[in-house]
N, C-alpha and C positions, 0 to 999 in steps of 0.2 A: 954824713950829717944831714940835717934837714935843709930844706930850700930856704936860704936866708932872704930871698926876695918874694917868696910865695904870697905873703899877706899884702904885698904891694901890687901884685899882678892878678890875684884872684879875689873877686868879691865874695863876701860871705853869703851863702845860700842855704837856707833850711830846706828840709824835705817838704814837698808840696802835698797838702792833704787832698783827699777826694772832694768834689763839690758838695756843698752843704745840702743841696736838694737831694742828692743821692745818698749820702751817708746817714742822714737822719731817718731814713726809711729802712735801715738794716742795722745789724750789730757787728758788721765787719770792721776790721782795723781802719781807723781814720786815715792812716797813711799807707794803706795797701798799695803795693807797687807791682804793676803788671810787667815791668821790664827790669828784672834784677841786674842784668848785665849793664844796662844804661845807668842804673843807680850806682853800681860799683865804679863806673867811670867818673860819675859826678863826685862821688865821695873821695876818690883818689885825688881829684883836683882840690877838693876842700881840705884834704890832709896836707897839701902843700903849704897852707897858711900857718901851720905849726912851725915856729921858728926855733924850736929847741932852746928856749931861753935859759939863762944861767941858773936861775932858781925857779924851777917849774912849780909854782904854787898850785897848779891844777891838781896835783896828786899829794898835796899836803893834807893830812887828816884833820887839822884844826880849821882850815878855811876851805879847802877843796874836797877831794875825794877821800872819805873815811877808809876806803879799801886800799888806798895807796896805789891805785891803778897806774900802770906804767905808760901813761898817756903819750908822752913824746915818742916813746919807742914804737908803740903800735901805729901812731900817726905816720911816722917815717916809713914803716914797713908797708903800710897801705899806699903811701905815695909811690913806693917802688914796685907795687904790685905783688908783694909777698904776703898774700892773704893767709896762707897756711901758718906762717910764723907769727903773723899778727894775732891770729886766733890763739896760738900757744901763749903769747905774752899776755893777752887779755885774760885768758882762763887761769893764768898763774896767780892772779890776785882776786878774781871774781868768779864764783861758782856759777852764777846765773846772769851773764851779761845781757841776754835777751830780755830779762825782766827790767834791769836798770836802764837799758837802752830805750825802753818804751815808757817807763813810768817814773823814773828818777827826775827830779826837778833840776838836776845838773848843777850842783854847787861848784863843780870843776870849771864850768864855763864862766861863772861869776868871778872865779879866782884866776882865770886865764890872764896873762900879762896883756894880751891884746884888748882886754875889756877895760883897761885903765882909761883909755881915751877912744871912745867909739868913733868920734868925728875924725880922728887921725888914722886909726887902724881899720875901721870898718866893723869893729866888734870882735868878739871872741871867736876862737876856732869852734866849729860845730862838732864838739866832742861827742855829744850824745848821739847825733846822727851817725857819726863814724863808728861808734861802739855798736849800735844796733846793726849796722850793715855788716860789720865783721862777724857778729854773732850769727846773723841769718846766713851769711855766706858759708860759715863754718858748718852749719847744719846741712845746707844744700850740697856742699861738696864732700861731706862725710868726714870732716876733720874732727868732729866731736865723737869720741868713742868712750865706752866704759873703761874706767881705770881701776882695775882690781888689784888688791894688795897681794904681794908675793908671800907674805907671812901672816900668821894669825897670832894674836896676843893671848888668846884664851880668856880675855876679859869681855864683859857684856855691859852695854850702856843703853839706858832707856832715855829717849827724847820725847818730852811731853809737849806736843804742839807741832803742826806741820806747816807753819808759815815760813817765810824766808829765813828767819833766824834758826828755827829748828831744822829746816832742810839743809842749810849750810853747815851747821854743826854736825848733823848726821852724816853728810857726805864726807866731810873731813875725817871724822872718826872711823868711818868704814874704810876709807883709803889708808888709814893708819893701822888697819888690821884688827880692829875691834868688832865684835858682833853687836850691831846697832838695830834697835827696834824703835820705830817712831809711832807714837800713839796719838790719834786724833779723835776728838769726841764727835765731830761732824760725820756726815755720811760719805763725804769725799775729802780728799787731801788737798792741802794748799793754804788753809787758813784764809786770811784776807786776800791773798792772791786769787783765791777761788771765788769767794763769796762777797768780798768787799769792793774789789776793783771791777768796774763794768767791763763787759766783754769787748766793747769797742776800743778800750784802752789796752787791755791785755787779754789775748785770746787764751782760753783755757787749754787749747791744744798745745800751747807753749809749755804750760805747766805739766801736762800729761807726758810730753816729750822728755822733760827732765826727770820726771818720776820713773819713766821706763829705764832711763840710763842708770838711775840710782838702784833700781831693783836688780839690774844686771850686774852692778858692782857688789851687791850682796846686802844692801839695806833692806830690812823688813818693815812692813807697814801694817798697822792695825787701825781700822776706822770704827766709828761708833763705840768708842771706849772712853768713858769718863773716868780718868785716872783719879783715884781717891774714893771712888764709889764702885765702879765695875771692877777695878783692880785696886785693892786697898794698899795703903802705904806699907804694912808689914809684908804683903805679897810682893810689892815693888822692891823693897829692900832685899828680900830673899832671892829674887830672880836676877837682880842686876847689881853690878859692882859700882856703878855710878849713874846718876840721874841728871839730865839737863832739862831745866824748866824754860820752855820757850812759849809761854802762855799767852803772849800778847797783852795789850792793855785795852780791853774791850768794855770796861765799865763806862758807858756813855754818860756825858754830862747832860743834865736835863734842867728844865725850869718849871717845876711843878707848881710854883707859886703864882704863875700867870693865870688869871681867871679864865676859865673855859678850857684849860689844858686837858680835861677829861673828855672833851667832845670827840665823837667819832670823826676820823679824818686828820687828827693831830698825832703825829708819829715821830719817833726818833729816826735819824737818817738810815741806820742800818736795818730798820724794819722795812724800809723801802728797797734798799740795795740788795739785800740777801735774797728775797724771793724773786727779784728781777733777774738776778744771776741764775737762780735755780730754774726759772723759766727758760733761759738760754740753754741750760743743760738738758732740757726736755722734760722737766718735772711738772709741767702744766702751767696754766695762767697764774700770774701773781695775784694775790688777794688785795694788794695795795697798788693799784695802777693810777697813773696820772691822766689816762685817756679822757679827753674832753673836759678836763677840770682846770680851774684857775689854781695854780700851784704857787706857794710861797715857801722859799727855803730860808731858814733863819741861820745865818752863818756864812761868812765870806771866804772860807778856806777851801782846801782841796776836796774834802768830803762833800761840801756843798756843791762844788763844780761837778762832782760825779753824779749827784742827784739831778743836777741841771741837765747834763747830757742824757741821763736815763729818762727824764721826763720828756725831753724832746722826742726820743725814739718811741715813747709810749703814746705820743699824740696829745700832749697837753694843750689846752686852749690858750694858756698864757703861763709864763713862769717869771717870777720875781725873786731875786736873791737879795737878802738884807744883810747889812754889815753896820755895826754900831760905831766902827772906826771911820775916820775921815778917808776920803779917796786919796790914794797914794800917788805920788808923782810918777811919770813914765821913765824918768832918768834918775840915776843914783845921786843921792845927796851925800857928798863926801863928809859932811859934819855928822850926819846921823848914822851912816853905814859906809865907812871908807873902804876902798879896795884893800885887801881881797876878801873882806867879809861878805856875807850874804846880803845883797842890797834890798832895802825896803822900798820896793817899787810896785807899781800896778802890774799885775800879771793877769793875762787873759788866756784861758785854756781853749782848746778846740771847741768845748761846749759853749763858751761865751760867744764865740764867733757864730755859732749856730742860731743864736737868738736869745730872747729873754731880756730882762731889765735888771740892772743893779742899782740899789738904793743905799746910800751911805749915811752914816750918822742918824740912824733910825733904830728904834727897838719896839717890839711888840708890847702893848699895854694890856690887851685882853683879846680873847677870841669871842666871836658872836656865833651862836648856833641857830639852826632852824627849828621848826616845831618837832622834828624827828630826832633831834639830838646830834645832828651832823654839823660840822663847822661850815659856816657860810661866808664869813668875813673875819677880818682882824682889824683891830684899832692900833695904829702906830703913832709914835710921837718922835719928833726930832730930839736927839740926845747929845750929850757930851760925856766924855769919859774922864773922870777925875781919879787921881791916885793919891793915897795917903803916904806918910813917911816910910812905911814898910813896903810900898809898891802895890798894895791891894787896890784894885780898881772898883769904882762905883759908877754906875751908869745913871746919869741925871737927866730927866726930861727938861728941855729948854724951849720947846716950841708947842704950837697948837697940835692937837690930835687930829688924825684923819683916818678914814676907813679905806680898806683895800679888800676887794673880793678874794675869797680864799676858800677853796673846797678841798684842798689837801695841803697841810702844813707839815714841814719837815724840819726838825731840830738837828742842825749839823754844827754844833757848837763845841765839839771836841770830846775828849775822853779824860776820865779821872784816874785811870790806872788799872791795875789787875782786878778782875772780878773776884768777889768773895767765893770761896770754894772749900770743900772738905779737904782737898789735897793739902792746901796751905795750913789749915787748922791742924791736921794730923802730923804734918812735918814741923809744927810749932814755928812757922814763919809768919812774921807780921810785916805789913807794908809800911813804908816810910811816909812822910808828909805829902809826897807827890803821888802816893798810891802805888809805888813801885817796890820791887824787892832789891834790897841791898846785897852787896857781895864784897869780898876782899879783892886784892890785886890779882888773885888766881882765878877769879870769877866764881869762887865757892861761896855759898850762902852760909848762914849760921848753922844749917843742918849739914853735918859732915857727909861728904860725898855727893852733895846736891848742888848743882851749879845753875846759873841763870844767865840769860842773854836776851837781846832784842828789846822789844817794847816793854816786856815784863820788868826789865831792869832800868831802862832809861825813860819810860813813858812813851806815849804815842809819838812815833817819829817816822823817818824815811825808810824805804825798803833797803837802800844802800847801807844805812846804819845797822839795820837788822842783820844783813849778810855779814858785815864787818864784825859785829859782836858774836854772831854764830861761829865764825872762823876763829876768833880769839878765844872764845869759851872752849872750843874743841881742843885747843892747845892746853888750856888749863886742865881739862879732863885727862888728856893724854899724859901730862906730867904727873897728875895724881895717881894714875893707874900704873905708870911705867917708871916713874922717877925722873924722866927726861923726855923731851919731845923735839922732833924736827919740824913740827907743824908751824906755820907762820902765825903771828899775832899782830894783826894790823892796827889794833886800837886798844888803849888802856881803859879799864872800867870807869875811870874818873873823867875820861875825855868828853868834852862837850864842844859843839861848834862855837867859834868866837862870837857869833851873832847872839847867842843866848847866855853868855857868861855874865 
C-alpha cells in the first residue's frame, strides 16, 4: 500500500523551471532537467505523498482525469522505484503521457483529496510532474516499444486529422489489427500539438518520437491531403470501411466589429503561433514577429498565455494581456467551485512569470492606425460582464476610455467550432449550436460508418480530453467493424466536466 504518512513528512515540491533570463532567449523546454537521476529521486519522494485514499477522485472522469489514469497505482510504483511497471500502468490508459505530462492543466490535481485543505495537507500530490517523469524515464530506459497486432482484421480505417484525438484513435485501431491511414492537410503531422502549442511547452521531437513508434506499429500517414478535396468523399468511402473525423475546432472567434480591426498588425492568435512554430521547424523567419513591438493580447486564457511566451522569445518591447473578466482569487472559493470540481482561481503560466502585464475588466473599443495603415495604439475602457436569463453575456463599458500603445494586437478569444469544409458538406453533416459535430453513444455521426472525436465533437478543449475521446471512439469503430471490441472506452460522448455542466 501507499505510504500513509508521506504527505505529513514530505512537502509538496513542483519542478524547478530554468531561470527566466535564460529561457526567454531560446525555445528549449522551460523545465529542461540536466540531471534525470536526481529528478527521479525527487519524484519518488513526491510520490510518497499519495495516500491511496478510499475514493481516488483524481482519476474520476467527471472531476479528475478523463482518461481514468491509474494515478494511485503508478504513484506507489514510483515510490518503490518500479519505474518499468509504472510506465506500463501509465500507458495502459494514456497513449501519450509525455504530452499530457507537459501541457495538461492537471484537473487530477484539483480533484486530489489532499487539495481539499492546502493549509492542512500542503496541497495536492504533484501528479503532473510524476506523470511526465515516468514518461521521460520510459523513453530513456527503452520501456516504450512498438506494440504490433498479432492478427489483422482485413478492415481499413481512415482517420482525418493528426492531432491528439486522431493519433490516439489511430494507435488504438492499429493495435486492434485494422489497417489505419491518418490524413493531415498540413505539411507536418501533429495538428495543434505541432503548430498550435509553442516549442518551449512541447518539443516537436516528442511528437516525432511517438509518430515513429506508430509507424513501426503499422499506422500509415499522408500529409498535405485536404480530405473532401484532394481525396473526395466517394473515394474515401470506396477505400475505407470506416472513417474517424478528428478535425479539431479551429474556427477562431473574432471581433470584426471593432473599429480598426482591418489595420495591419491586428491578427488572430493562431496567425501568430503557427508561423512561430514553423520558424522553430526551420521554415524561415515568421512574417508576424513581436520583435521590438508593443504587443497587446486580447484574451486571458491558455492561447493568450502561449502568445505571451512566444512574444517574450521574439523580443517584444512590452506585452499586455487583456481580460474582460474580474481578476480571480488565488484560492478556491467553495461556494463557486467546490472540491473536487475545477477551481475558478487565478492561474499563472510560466509565460506570465517571464514578464508582461495583465489587465482585468477591460475591453478594446477601437484600434488607432498610423499614416501607413499599421496599428499604433488601441483604446480601452473598463467594462463589466452582464448576463441575461439565458446566460448570454454582454460586455458593458462602465469607465473612462484610455489609450494603450499597440503595434501588434492578437485576438485570443477562443474558438467557435469546426471549420466549414467540403468534407462535411459532402458527408451531409451539420454542426450543432456549439459548432461541433454530434454523435450517438457509439461515437457514430449521422453519416453511417463515420465517427467523430476530440474537439470536433466537444468543442475546443484539453489535450487529455482529446486523447480520451480518441480512445473511446476507437472502441466504437472496432465494434462497428467487428461486432465486439476489447478496446477500452474511458469516456462517454455525453460526458462533460462538472465545472461546465
